[in-house]
C-alpha positions, 0 to 999 in steps of 0.5 A: 499499499505504501508502495503505491502511495509514494508511485502516485506521489511522484507521478503526481509531482512530475504532472505538477513539474511538467505543467508549471514548465520549470521544476521548482528548486531551492536556493543554492547555498553560499560557496563555502568551501576551497573545492566549491570555490574552485568549482566557480568558472571565470577569474574574479579580476579582470584579464588587465588587473591579473597580468598586471599583477602577474608582470609586477611579480614578476618585476620583483621576483628573480625570474623576472631576469629571463624576460617571459612574455606574459598574456591573459585572456579569459583568465588563463596566463599564458607564458612564453620565453626560454630559462637556464633554471628548470625551478623557474617554469615551476614559479612562473606558473605557481606565481600567475596562479596566486595573481589570479589566473583560473589556468596557466598555459605554460610554454617556457623552454628549458635550455639544453644545459638546464636539463643535463645539469638537473640531470646530473644532480639526479645521478649524484644522489642525495642533495645537500639539504637530506645529508645529515648535518655534520656529516660529509658526503661519503660518510653518509654514503658508507653509512648507507651502504652498510646497512 
């Protein structure tokens, strides 16, 4: 009996909705979480404001010496240029996002010399910051091998 009452209630609701033309919806709650804030499409600042802030931050930072070209359209920041430091590409992306860009198209090219330098550091093993203070590199390597 309950099942029939439930079905008839649903059918009555659907009939009322189709007669009205649009479904009755509750107002949406205000955005309160980070993930919900990311779901909003579109920049909160204008393209000109975002581009101006990116250029100002580039001028103040060390990566400003690389003279990257920046353009913002539709909230998407586009970088072009070349660099001799691998990390500058990532720094440029983070700088643009923190300036208000919705997305970043990073077309910065890394030089072959920088790629080779990074590969050589990986081959040498642990970085300075990862070695225990006061221990020479060879002592740390020897201790690790004896384990």
